[in-house]
C-alpha positions in Angstrom: -10.2 46.0 -62.8 -8.8 48.9 -60.8 -8.4 48.9 -57.0 -7.1 51.5 -54.5 -5.4 50.4 -51.3 -7.3 52.4 -48.6 -7.1 51.9 -44.8 -6.0 48.2 -45.1 -8.5 47.2 -47.7 -8.9 47.4 -51.5 -11.6 49.6 -52.9 -12.8 49.0 -56.5 -13.2 52.1 -58.5 -13.7 53.2 -62.1 -12.5 56.5 -63.6 -13.3 58.2 -66.9 -13.1 61.6 -68.4 -11.0 64.7 -67.6 -11.7 67.9 -65.9 -13.1 68.8 -62.5 -13.3 65.6 -60.3 -16.6 64.3 -59.2 -16.7 61.3 -56.8 -19.9 59.3 -56.7 -20.9 57.3 -53.6 -23.7 54.7 -54.0 -26.4 53.7 -51.5 -26.6 50.8 -49.1 -25.5 47.5 -50.5 -25.4 48.6 -54.2 -22.3 49.5 -56.2 -20.8 52.1 -58.5 -22.9 50.6 -61.3 -25.8 52.6 -59.9 -24.3 55.7 -61.4 -23.9 54.5 -65.0 -26.2 57.2 -66.4 -24.3 59.9 -64.6 -20.9 58.7 -65.8 -22.2 58.8 -69.4 -23.7 62.2 -68.9 -20.7 63.9 -67.2 -17.5 62.3 -68.4 -17.1 64.4 -71.5 -16.0 67.4 -69.3 -15.4 66.0 -65.8 -13.1 63.5 -64.2 -15.8 61.0 -63.0 -14.9 58.5 -60.3 -17.3 55.8 -59.0 -16.3 53.6 -56.1 -17.8 50.5 -54.5 -17.5 51.3 -50.8 -16.3 48.8 -48.3 -18.5 45.7 -48.0 -20.1 46.4 -51.4 -19.7 45.2 -55.0 -16.2 44.4 -56.1 -14.4 46.0 -53.1 -13.2 44.0 -50.1 -15.9 42.8 -47.7 -14.2 43.3 -44.3 -16.0 42.4 -41.1 -15.0 45.7 -39.5 -15.2 49.4 -40.3 -18.7 49.1 -41.9 -19.9 52.3 -40.3 -20.1 55.9 -41.2 -16.7 56.9 -39.6 -15.0 54.0 -41.4 -16.5 54.9 -44.8 -15.8 58.6 -44.3 -12.1 57.7 -43.6 -12.1 55.6 -46.8 -13.5 58.5 -48.8 -10.9 61.0 -47.6 -8.1 58.4 -48.1 -9.3 57.7 -51.6 -9.3 61.4 -52.5 -5.6 61.4 -51.4 -4.7 58.1 -53.2 -6.2 59.2 -56.5 -4.8 62.8 -56.2 -8.3 64.4 -56.5 -8.2 68.2 -56.2 -11.2 69.1 -54.1 -13.8 66.9 -55.7 -17.5 67.3 -55.5 -18.9 64.4 -53.6 -22.2 63.0 -54.9 -23.9 60.5 -52.6 -27.1 58.5 -52.9 -29.1 57.5 -49.8 -26.6 56.5 -47.1 -23.8 57.4 -49.5 -25.1 61.0 -49.0 -24.5 60.6 -45.3 -20.9 59.7 -46.0 -20.5 62.6 -48.4 -21.9 65.2 -45.9 -19.8 63.8 -43.0 -16.7 63.9 -45.1 -17.3 67.5 -46.0 -18.0 68.3 -42.3 -14.8 66.6 -41.3 -12.5 68.0 -44.0 -14.1 70.9 -45.9 -10.7 72.0 -47.2 -10.6 68.7 -49.3 -14.1 68.9 -50.8 -15.6 71.5 -53.1 -19.2 70.7 -52.4 -21.7 67.9 -51.7 -24.7 66.7 -53.7 -27.1 64.6 -51.7 -29.5 62.3 -53.6 -32.4 61.2 -51.4 -30.1 61.2 -48.3 -31.7 59.8 -45.1 -30.5 62.7 -42.9 -32.2 62.4 -39.5 -35.1 60.3 -40.7 -33.9 56.9 -39.6 -33.3 58.1 -36.0 -36.6 59.9 -35.8 -39.1 57.6 -37.7 -37.6 54.3 -38.9 -36.7 52.5 -35.7 -39.4 49.8 -36.0 -38.9 49.3 -39.7 -35.1 48.9 -39.5 -35.4 46.5 -36.6 -37.8 44.4 -38.5 -35.5 44.4 -41.6 -32.6 43.2 -39.6 -34.6 40.4 -38.2 -36.0 39.5 -41.6 -32.5 39.6 -43.2 -31.4 36.8 -40.7 -34.5 34.7 -41.7 -34.6 35.1 -45.5 -32.2 37.8 -46.8 -33.0 37.2 -50.5 -36.8 37.5 -50.2 -36.5 40.4 -47.7 -34.2 42.4 -50.0 -36.4 41.8 -53.1 -39.6 42.9 -51.3 -37.9 46.0 -49.8 -36.1 47.2 -52.9 -39.3 47.1 -55.0 -40.5 49.9 -52.7 -37.5 52.1 -53.5 -38.6 52.8 -57.1 -41.3 54.9 -58.6 -43.5 54.2 -61.6 -40.8 55.2 -64.2 -38.5 52.4 -63.0 -38.1 49.2 -65.1 -38.1 45.7 -63.8 -34.4 45.4 -64.8 -33.5 48.4 -62.5 -35.2 46.7 -59.5 -33.7 43.3 -60.3 -30.2 44.7 -60.9 -30.4 46.5 -57.5 -31.4 43.4 -55.7 -28.6 41.4 -57.3 -26.0 44.0 -56.2 -27.2 44.0 -52.6 -27.2 40.2 -52.4 -23.6 40.2 -53.8 -22.5 42.6 -51.0 -21.3 41.6 -47.5 -23.7 41.3 -44.6 -21.4 43.3 -42.3 -22.9 46.5 -43.8 -26.1 45.7 -41.9 -24.5 47.4 -39.0 -25.2 50.7 -40.7 -28.9 50.4 -39.9 -28.2 50.1 -36.2 -25.9 53.1 -36.4 -28.4 55.2 -38.3 -30.8 55.0 -35.4 -28.6 57.4 -33.5 -27.6 59.7 -36.4 -28.9 63.2 -36.6 -26.9 65.7 -38.6 -29.1 68.7 -38.3 -27.0 70.6 -35.8 -23.7 69.9 -37.5 -25.1 71.0 -40.9 -25.4 74.6 -39.6 -21.6 74.8 -39.8 -21.2 73.1 -43.2 -18.5 75.1 -44.9 -19.1 74.0 -48.5 -22.1 74.3 -50.9 -24.6 71.5 -50.6 -27.4 70.6 -53.1 -30.1 68.2 -52.0 -31.9 66.3 -54.7 -35.0 64.2 -53.8 -37.4 62.1 -55.7 -40.9 63.4 -55.2 -42.3 59.8 -54.8 -39.7 58.5 -52.4 -41.5 56.1 -50.2 -38.6 55.6 -47.8 -37.3 59.1 -47.0 -39.8 61.9 -47.4 -39.1 65.0 -49.4 -39.2 67.3 -46.4 -36.0 65.7 -45.1 -34.0 67.2 -47.9 -35.9 70.4 -47.7 -35.0 70.6 -44.0 -31.4 69.8 -44.5 -31.1 72.3 -47.3 -32.5 75.1 -45.2 -30.1 74.3 -42.4 -26.9 74.3 -44.5 -25.5 77.8 -44.9 -25.1 77.4 -48.7 -27.8 74.8 -49.3 -30.5 74.4 -51.9 -33.0 71.7 -52.7 -34.3 70.3 -56.1 -37.2 67.9 -56.4 -37.1 65.3 -59.2 -40.7 64.6 -60.3 -42.0 61.1 -61.0 -39.1 59.5 -59.2 -38.8 57.5 -56.0 -35.7 56.8 -53.9 -33.4 56.3 -56.9 -34.0 59.4 -59.2 -30.5 59.0 -60.8 -31.7 55.7 -62.2 -35.4 56.5 -62.7 -35.0 60.0 -64.2 -31.4 60.3 -65.3 -31.9 63.2 -67.7 -33.6 65.4 -65.0 -31.1 64.3 -62.4 -28.1 65.1 -64.7 -29.5 68.5 -65.4 -29.5 69.3 -61.7 -26.1 67.8 -61.2 -24.6 70.0 -64.0 -26.2 73.1 -62.6 -24.8 72.3 -59.1 -21.4 71.5 -60.4 -21.2 74.9 -62.2 -21.8 76.8 -59.0 -19.4 74.7 -56.9 -16.3 76.6 -57.7 -13.1 75.0 -56.6 -12.0 78.0 -54.5 -10.6 77.5 -51.0 -13.1 76.4 -48.4 -14.5 79.0 -46.0 
C-alpha cells in the first residue's frame, strides 16, 4: 500500500503507467476504486494516479479539513509530493469541484480539468432541502440512507455490484465528510469560472437524476476554454456505467490539453 504525507495526514494513492500525468479524484465518500476502468484504459500511455481523498477509503479520516479548501490544498500538495508535471485533474461529482478549484487557485500547476457530473452551483441553488434531509437521515440510520440514495445515482446500465460496491465504500469512509454538504449550500463557481486559465471539459451522464445536464452545459459555456460532452444511457457515474464512451471522451480531452505554460 502506498501513502503520501500531505498536510499532516497520509493519503492513499495508486500509480501505474508512464507518460503524461493524470490525477483522478473520486466523488463523495467513495475511493480511487471508482476509476478502475479508466486506469485500465489509460495506463498504457499515461501516468495514472488515483487517490482516496481525506476522510475516504484507505486514507486517514481526520476530523478536520473535510471541506473544499482542505481538499484543494491536499491535491496541490500531492502534485508536489509525487513530482507531477502539470497533471490533468479528472474529478467525479464533488471531486470535480476540488479539481476546478485547484485549477483556479494554481493554474500554473495544472494542464487542464475534466469534470464528470460535477455539481457546480446546483446544490446551492436547488438541493438545500434534499441535503438537509440527508444529513438528518444519516444521523438516524446511515446505512439505510446511503443504500437508498446511492441507488438513485446510477442509470439502467449499472449492475447491482456497482451500486453495492459504492455503498460499501461510502460506509467505510469517515462521517466528517458530511460537512461537505453544508459547505456546498453556499458554493457557486459560475463567476470564478469566467477566469479559468486552463482548458476544461465537462462530461455528464444524460440520465443523471442528481445533477441535471444543464449544469455542465452552463459551466462549459462560462469557462473560456470549455466544452461539454454528454454520455448517453448513464446516470451520475458514467465512468462506471459507460466506461468505453467515457474513456473515449477522456482520451480526446487529454490530446487537446497540451502541457504548455498556463495563460
